[in-house]
Each structure stands twice: as structure tokens, then as C-alpha cells.
C-alpha positions in Angstrom: 4.0 1.2 -23.1 5.4 4.6 -22.4 2.4 6.7 -21.3 3.4 8.9 -17.9 1.1 9.3 -15.2 1.8 12.1 -12.3 1.4 11.3 -9.1 0.2 13.6 -6.6 -1.4 11.7 -3.4 0.2 9.0 -2.5 -0.8 6.5 0.5 1.8 5.3 2.5 1.2 2.3 5.1 4.4 0.2 6.2 5.6 -2.5 8.8 9.5 -1.7 7.7 10.3 2.4 7.5 13.8 2.0 6.7 15.0 3.4 3.6 11.5 5.4 3.2 12.7 8.6 4.5 14.3 9.3 1.6 11.8 8.9 -0.1 9.1 10.5 1.5 11.3 13.9 1.4 10.8 13.2 -2.3 7.8 13.0 -2.8 7.0 16.1 -0.3 9.2 18.3 -2.4 7.6 17.2 -6.0 4.4 18.4 -4.2 2.3 14.8 -3.7 0.2 14.8 -0.8 0.7 11.8 1.8 -2.1 9.9 3.2 -1.4 7.3 6.2 -1.9 5.4 9.2 -0.9 4.5 13.2 2.5 4.2 13.5 3.9 5.3 9.3 1.7 8.8 10.1 3.8 8.8 13.4 7.1 8.7 11.6 6.0 11.0 8.1 5.3 13.6 10.7 8.6 12.8 12.9 10.4 13.6 9.6 8.6 17.2 9.7 6.5 16.5 6.5 2.9 17.0 6.6 0.6 14.0 6.3 -3.5 13.1 6.4 -4.5 10.4 8.8 -6.6 8.2 7.0 -9.2 8.1 9.5 -9.7 12.0 8.4 -10.3 11.3 5.5 -12.7 8.1 5.6 -14.1 9.6 8.7 -14.2 6.4 10.7 -11.4 5.3 13.1 -9.4 2.0 13.6 -11.1 -0.4 14.7 -11.3 -4.2 15.9 -8.4 -3.5 17.6 -6.3 -2.5 14.4 -7.8 -5.6 12.0 -9.7 -2.4 10.0 -8.1 0.9 9.4 -8.0 1.0 5.4 -10.9 -1.6 4.2 -13.3 1.9 2.7 -14.6 3.0 -0.2 -12.6 6.2 -0.1 -9.4 4.9 -0.2 -10.1 1.2 -2.6 -12.5 4.4 -4.4 -9.0 6.3 -4.8 -7.0 3.4 -6.1 -9.7 1.6 -8.0 -10.6 4.4 -10.0 -10.2 4.9 -13.7 -9.3 7.6 -15.0 -10.0 7.3 -18.5 -13.9 6.5 -17.5 -16.6 9.0 -16.6 -18.8 7.1 -14.8 -16.1 6.6 -12.8 -14.7 9.7 -12.3 -18.2 11.2 -11.8 -18.4 8.6 -8.8 -15.2 9.6 -7.2 -16.6 13.9 -7.3 -20.0 12.8 -6.1 -18.4 11.0 -3.1 -15.7 12.9 -2.5 -13.2 10.5 -3.0 -9.7 11.8 -4.0 -7.9 10.0 -6.9 -4.9 8.1 -5.4 -1.7 7.9 -7.3 1.1 6.3 -5.0 0.5 3.1 -2.7 3.5 2.5 -0.7 2.6 -0.4 1.8 4.2 -4.0 3.3 3.1 -6.9 5.2 2.7 -8.3 8.3 5.9 -10.7 8.6 3.5 -13.3 9.3 6.7 -15.8 8.5 9.0 -14.5 10.5 5.9 -15.1 13.1 5.8 -18.2 12.3 9.7 -19.2 12.6 9.7 -17.3 15.7 7.3 -19.8 17.6 4.1 -18.0 18.4 1.1 -18.8 19.2 -1.5 -20.0 16.7 -3.9 -16.8 17.4 -0.4 -14.2 17.3 0.2 -16.3 13.9 -3.8 -15.7 13.2 -3.7 -11.7 14.0 -0.5 -11.5 11.5 -2.2 -12.5 8.5 -2.7 -8.8 6.5 -5.7 -8.1 5.4 -5.8 -4.6 4.4 -2.0 -4.5 3.2 -3.0 -7.6 0.6 -6.4 -6.2 -0.3 -4.2 -2.4 -1.0 -1.4 -4.2 -2.9 -3.7 -6.6 -5.1 -5.9 -2.7 -5.6 -2.9 -0.6 -6.8 -1.4 -3.5 -9.2 -4.8 -4.0 -10.8 -4.9 -0.5 -11.5 -0.9 -0.1 -12.7 -2.3 1.8 -15.5 -3.6 4.6 -13.0 -1.0 3.4 -10.1 2.0 2.3 -8.7 2.2 0.4 -6.0 5.3 -0.7 -4.2 5.0 -3.7 -1.9 7.6 -4.0 -0.4 10.9 -2.4 0.3 13.0 -4.0 -1.8 10.8 -1.7 -4.1 12.0 1.4 -2.5 15.2 1.8 -4.9 13.3 1.5 -8.1 10.7 3.7 -6.5 13.2 6.1 -5.2 15.8 5.9 -8.5 12.7 6.9 -10.7 12.2 10.1 -8.4 15.3 10.9 -8.2 15.8 11.0 -11.8 12.3 12.1 -13.5 10.6 13.7 -10.2 6.7 12.4 -9.9 6.4 10.7 -12.8 6.7 7.3 -14.0 5.6 5.0 -17.5 3.1 2.6 -18.3 6.1 0.1 -18.6 7.4 0.5 -15.1 3.9 0.9 -13.5 3.6 -2.5 -14.8 7.1 -3.6 -13.5 5.8 -2.5 -10.3 2.6 -4.5 -10.9 3.8 -7.4 -11.3 6.6 -7.8 -8.2 3.1 -6.6 -6.4 1.5 -9.8 -7.5 4.6 -11.6 -6.7 4.5 -10.6 -2.9 1.1 -11.6 -2.4 1.1 -14.9 -4.3 4.1 -15.8 -1.9 2.8 -14.3 1.3 -0.9 -16.6 0.5 1.5 -19.1 0.1 3.3 -19.1 3.4 0.0 -19.0 4.9 -1.3 -21.8 3.0 1.3 -23.9 3.9 1.0 -22.9 7.7 -2.4 -23.7 7.5 -1.7 -27.8 6.3 1.1 -27.7 8.6 -1.6 -27.2 11.8 -4.4 -29.0 10.3 -1.9 -31.7 10.3 -1.2 -31.0 14.4 -4.8 -30.4 15.1 -6.1 -34.3 14.2 
């Protein structure tokens, strides 16, 4: 499992930005195009780095109070495109969808919100939809995409960038995908547990 892939475009949309600046600077130095949303977009620009806003690519603004930002074919097509599939590549060209090779995303702090004693409605708003979808899409297409699904994976990514530049092996991408599905599984388990408790209290 040694097939290497070069990262050309990265989608970055995170809650935890600490420790991200060095990664972003290295990606920029390697010529990687940065794509982002909201607060992360502002953070990247504050570092003096160029960054394209997701809404400029999709031509749709963030809507429904931020509930819908990245859920768009130009984002998910870019992640899920199979680079060795001629049909996929033809549709990417037809609809002018850029390939996205790296996804750095984390999830709204659901468990912390529950632990804080927040209201039910506030807790519901911390159920991440776009983030979890990006994680699953990136992990599913690990053959072509690097998925970094939590700040615990910042260091492994930084180590790769420092050692080899913006290139990853298939084995590395598979490891990131495994970790990403672990993040997804734990998150859904926490939500499931919360709804079980809420259901009991609502009776």
C-alpha cells in the first residue's frame, strides 16, 4: 500500500483552530489551494494566507442559521470523485467541480454541550451534520483523499508534511480514514446515549 497522492486542494473547516497554523503554512508553501468556511476562513486569512470561501465555489451562502454550509455537490463531488474513474472525471469537468484532496474538519462539541447543562435546543444545535458528512465522505474515498477528523490528527499530518511535503501514501490515508470512522462512531454513540436519556425524562 505505497501509492502516493499529491495534495493540491484542501478543505479546512474546524472548531479547534489551535495547532492548525503550522499545517496551513506548510500547505501554502507546498502550493496547496485552501478552501474554507466562516470562522476558519477568517482565521486562515488572519495568518496572511490566501483562501477561497466555500460560498464562492458553490455560489450559495451559508443558510438556515449556519445549518447548511458545505452540503453541496461542488464540495462532496470534489471529495468523492474517484480519480481513476473516467465517468467521474468527465462529470467533474462538466460541472466544473475541483478535486479536493485533503479534508481537515472536526465536529461541534456535542458532549461538552451536554455536560455543561445546556438546554435541549442548544444541545440539538450541536449535532453536527455537515462535519460528519465531510468526515464520512473523505474516509470513504481514502484511496484519493486525506481525512483529518480531529485535532489529535494534526500532529501526524504535520509530521508527513514536514518529512515529505504535500504527498501521502495509501497506507497513511487508510490510517487517517480508520481514525475518522472512530471519531464518527464515538460521536454518534454520544448522541444516541443523549437521546436515550432524554426519552426517559420526557415520559
